[in-house]
C-alpha atoms as a printed R data frame, in Angstrom:
    type eleno elety resid chain resno       x      y       z
1   ATOM     1    CA   MET     A     1   0.000  0.000   0.000
2   ATOM     2    CA   ARG     A     2   1.278  3.461  -0.854
3   ATOM     3    CA   SER     A     3   1.907  5.941   1.889
4   ATOM     4    CA   LYS     A     4  -0.211  9.023   2.413
5   ATOM     5    CA   HIS     A     5   2.916 11.139   1.820
6   ATOM     6    CA   TYR     A     6   3.315  9.548  -1.631
7   ATOM     7    CA   ALA     A     7  -0.309 10.320  -2.538
8   ATOM     8    CA   THR     A     8   0.066 13.878  -1.268
9   ATOM     9    CA   LYS     A     9   3.264 14.328  -3.311
10  ATOM    10    CA   LEU     A    10   1.484 13.159  -6.481
11  ATOM    11    CA   ARG     A    11  -1.426 15.494  -5.788
12  ATOM    12    CA   GLN     A    12   1.033 18.342  -5.345
13  ATOM    13    CA   LEU     A    13   2.674 17.491  -8.684
14  ATOM    14    CA   ILE     A    14  -0.737 17.542 -10.378
15  ATOM    15    CA   LEU     A    15  -1.643 20.869  -8.792
16  ATOM    16    CA   GLU     A    16   1.722 22.384  -9.770
17  ATOM    17    CA   TYR     A    17   1.188 21.228 -13.353
18  ATOM    18    CA   LEU     A    18  -2.262 22.819 -13.426
19  ATOM    19    CA   MET     A    19  -0.948 26.074 -11.970
20  ATOM    20    CA   GLN     A    20   2.178 26.363 -14.155
21  ATOM    21    CA   ASP     A    21   0.167 27.625 -17.092
22  ATOM    22    CA   ALA     A    22  -3.261 28.581 -15.832
23  ATOM    23    CA   SER     A    23  -4.059 30.239 -19.151
24  ATOM    24    CA   ARG     A    24  -4.476 26.874 -20.902
25  ATOM    25    CA   THR     A    25  -6.857 23.977 -20.469
26  ATOM    26    CA   VAL     A    26  -5.494 20.492 -19.883
27  ATOM    27    CA   THR     A    27  -6.925 16.991 -19.995
28  ATOM    28    CA   ALA     A    28  -6.363 14.078 -17.639
29  ATOM    29    CA   LYS     A    29  -4.302 12.540 -20.449
30  ATOM    30    CA   ASP     A    30  -2.045 15.635 -20.487
31  ATOM    31    CA   ILE     A    31  -1.500 15.273 -16.746
32  ATOM    32    CA   TYR     A    32  -0.848 11.534 -17.013
33  ATOM    33    CA   GLU     A    33   1.737 12.064 -19.770
34  ATOM    34    CA   HIS     A    34   3.393 14.910 -17.839
35  ATOM    35    CA   LEU     A    35   3.715 12.779 -14.708
36  ATOM    36    CA   ALA     A    36   4.973  9.780 -16.702
37  ATOM    37    CA   ALA     A    37   7.629 11.987 -18.316
38  ATOM    38    CA   HIS     A    38   8.756 12.916 -14.799
39  ATOM    39    CA   ASP     A    39   8.863  9.289 -13.604
40  ATOM    40    CA   ALA     A    40   5.809  9.658 -11.379
41  ATOM    41    CA   SER     A    41   3.592  6.587 -11.476
42  ATOM    42    CA   ILE     A    42  -0.134  7.169 -10.974
43  ATOM    43    CA   SER     A    43  -3.278  5.643 -12.386
44  ATOM    44    CA   ARG     A    44  -5.602  7.613 -14.632
45  ATOM    45    CA   THR     A    45  -8.448  6.794 -12.238
46  ATOM    46    CA   THR     A    46  -6.581  8.506  -9.412
47  ATOM    47    CA   ILE     A    47  -6.006 11.551 -11.610
48  ATOM    48    CA   TYR     A    48  -9.717 11.744 -12.482
49  ATOM    49    CA   ARG     A    49 -10.707 11.426  -8.814
50  ATOM    50    CA   TYR     A    50  -8.361 14.225  -7.799
51  ATOM    51    CA   LEU     A    51  -9.529 16.458 -10.673
52  ATOM    52    CA   ASP     A    52 -13.163 15.885  -9.638
53  ATOM    53    CA   LYS     A    53 -12.233 16.819  -6.072
54  ATOM    54    CA   LEU     A    54 -10.610 20.053  -7.263
55  ATOM    55    CA   VAL     A    55 -13.717 20.866  -9.348
56  ATOM    56    CA   ARG     A    56 -15.972 20.316  -6.288
57  ATOM    57    CA   GLU     A    57 -13.692 22.593  -4.234
58  ATOM    58    CA   GLY     A    58 -13.980 25.305  -6.893
59  ATOM    59    CA   ARG     A    59 -10.274 25.232  -7.746
60  ATOM    60    CA   LEU     A    60 -10.780 23.944 -11.303
61  ATOM    61    CA   LEU     A    61 -13.266 24.631 -14.030
62  ATOM    62    CA   LYS     A    62 -14.351 21.599 -16.039
63  ATOM    63    CA   ASN     A    63 -15.573 21.735 -19.609
64  ATOM    64    CA   SER     A    64 -16.578 18.874 -21.870
65  ATOM    65    CA   THR     A    65 -15.399 18.792 -25.449
66  ATOM    66    CA   ASP     A    66 -15.998 16.426 -28.351
67  ATOM    67    CA   GLY     A    67 -19.674 16.089 -27.504
68  ATOM    68    CA   GLY     A    68 -18.918 15.158 -23.903
69  ATOM    69    CA   LYS     A    69 -16.276 12.529 -24.698
70  ATOM    70    CA   THR     A    70 -13.344 14.514 -23.323
71  ATOM    71    CA   ALA     A    71 -13.123 16.806 -20.323
72  ATOM    72    CA   CYS     A    72 -10.680 19.673 -20.149
73  ATOM    73    CA   TYR     A    73  -9.765 21.507 -16.974
74  ATOM    74    CA   LEU     A    74  -8.740 25.066 -16.253
75  ATOM    75    CA   TYR     A    75  -7.108 26.142 -13.012
76  ATOM    76    CA   GLU     A    76  -9.323 28.764 -11.406
77  ATOM    77    CA   HIS     A    77  -6.774 31.395 -10.460
78  ATOM    78    CA   GLU     A    78  -9.304 34.179  -9.953
79  ATOM    79    CA   PRO     A    79 -11.942 34.119  -7.195
80  ATOM    80    CA   ASP     A    80 -14.820 34.742  -9.632
81  ATOM    81    CA   CYS     A    81 -13.430 32.762 -12.548
82  ATOM    82    CA   GLY     A    82 -16.514 30.563 -12.691
83  ATOM    83    CA   HIS     A    83 -18.790 33.579 -13.023
84  ATOM    84    CA   HIS     A    84 -17.645 34.843 -16.395
85  ATOM    85    CA   LEU     A    85 -17.275 33.472 -19.902
86  ATOM    86    CA   HIS     A    86 -14.047 32.115 -21.358
87  ATOM    87    CA   LEU     A    87 -12.608 32.097 -24.864
88  ATOM    88    CA   ARG     A    88 -10.353 29.206 -25.910
89  ATOM    89    CA   CYS     A    89  -8.156 29.211 -28.984
90  ATOM    90    CA   GLY     A    90  -8.610 25.966 -30.857
91  ATOM    91    CA   GLN     A    91  -5.053 26.161 -32.192
92  ATOM    92    CA   CYS     A    92  -2.800 27.100 -29.275
93  ATOM    93    CA   GLY     A    93  -5.196 26.288 -26.421
94  ATOM    94    CA   LYS     A    94  -4.835 29.657 -24.708
95  ATOM    95    CA   VAL     A    95  -7.818 30.656 -22.577
96  ATOM    96    CA   THR     A    96  -8.916 34.270 -22.251
97  ATOM    97    CA   HIS     A    97 -11.106 35.302 -19.347
98  ATOM    98    CA   LEU     A    98 -13.965 37.348 -20.756
99  ATOM    99    CA   ASP     A    99 -14.524 39.403 -17.638
100 ATOM   100    CA   CYS     A   100 -15.941 42.598 -19.108
101 ATOM   101    CA   GLN     A   101 -19.189 44.501 -19.078
102 ATOM   102    CA   GLU     A   102 -20.179 43.430 -22.597
103 ATOM   103    CA   ALA     A   103 -19.933 39.752 -21.641
104 ATOM   104    CA   GLU     A   104 -21.938 40.447 -18.486
105 ATOM   105    CA   ASN     A   105 -24.551 42.209 -20.626
106 ATOM   106    CA   PHE     A   106 -24.751 39.108 -22.825
107 ATOM   107    CA   ILE     A   107 -25.204 36.823 -19.808
108 ATOM   108    CA   GLN     A   108 -27.973 39.098 -18.501
109 ATOM   109    CA   HIS     A   109 -29.585 39.288 -21.946
110 ATOM   110    CA   VAL     A   110 -29.742 35.498 -22.180
111 ATOM   111    CA   LEU     A   111 -31.336 35.355 -18.738
112 ATOM   112    CA   GLN     A   112 -33.836 38.167 -19.202
113 ATOM   113    CA   GLU     A   113 -34.842 37.693 -22.822
114 ATOM   114    CA   HIS     A   114 -34.564 33.928 -23.121
115 ATOM   115    CA   ASP     A   115 -35.132 32.823 -19.504
116 ATOM   116    CA   PHE     A   116 -31.933 30.786 -19.674
117 ATOM   117    CA   THR     A   117 -29.207 30.784 -17.030
118 ATOM   118    CA   LEU     A   118 -25.669 30.231 -18.293
119 ATOM   119    CA   HIS     A   119 -23.326 28.206 -16.090
120 ATOM   120    CA   CYS     A   120 -20.250 30.219 -16.915
121 ATOM   121    CA   GLY     A   121 -17.825 27.983 -15.054
122 ATOM   122    CA   SER     A   122 -18.261 25.364 -17.735
123 ATOM   123    CA   PHE     A   123 -18.929 27.735 -20.608
124 ATOM   124    CA   ILE     A   124 -16.107 28.148 -23.090
125 ATOM   125    CA   LEU     A   125 -16.429 29.740 -26.505
126 ATOM   126    CA   TYR     A   126 -14.034 28.280 -29.071
127 ATOM   127    CA   GLY     A   127 -12.319 30.174 -31.856
128 ATOM   128    CA   VAL     A   128  -8.888 31.422 -32.916
129 ATOM   129    CA   CYS     A   129  -6.876 34.003 -30.976
130 ATOM   130    CA   HIS     A   130  -5.242 37.051 -32.526
131 ATOM   131    CA   ALA     A   131  -1.708 35.620 -32.296
132 ATOM   132    CA   CYS     A   132  -2.696 32.416 -34.129
133 ATOM   133    CA   LYS     A   133  -4.565 34.393 -36.802
134 ATOM   134    CA   MET     A   134  -1.469 36.548 -37.339
135 ATOM   135    CA   GLN     A   135   0.741 33.476 -37.536
136 ATOM   136    CA   GLN     A   136  -1.600 31.946 -40.115
137 ATOM   137    CA   ALA     A   137  -1.560 35.132 -42.168
138 ATOM   138    CA   LEU     A   138   2.266 35.212 -42.132
139 ATOM   139    CA   SER     A   139   2.547 31.578 -43.149
140 ATOM   140    CA   GLN     A   140   0.061 32.053 -45.994
141 ATOM   141    CA   GLY     A   141   1.516 35.330 -47.191
């Protein structure tokens, strides 16, 4: 049986990985591969359990992709991160926190005009960021 210290160390490694680039979403597979590359042995089931725990604690945002087949996670580094919309670049994976009045107006519009409450903590809009668009334009030009 593994010691509690070992489990705590693995959890700390997972949390450090999530925090190292909190502007990108990651999958359990990303975490598993990162830990394997650093000679840390852990089961995928254990990773999923710990990620679910962090979601329940409000430390991670969880979003399903591929029609619910894959879950991606975003470290919640701001206290109200789950209360605003997020933009995710489909090319580089960067996440932008859409914490502005116009986004808030949209959320309120959806509620008032369509009687629909958005759960912003799991709401990510996908597209292409400015940097990736510029890189595409340079490579095509």
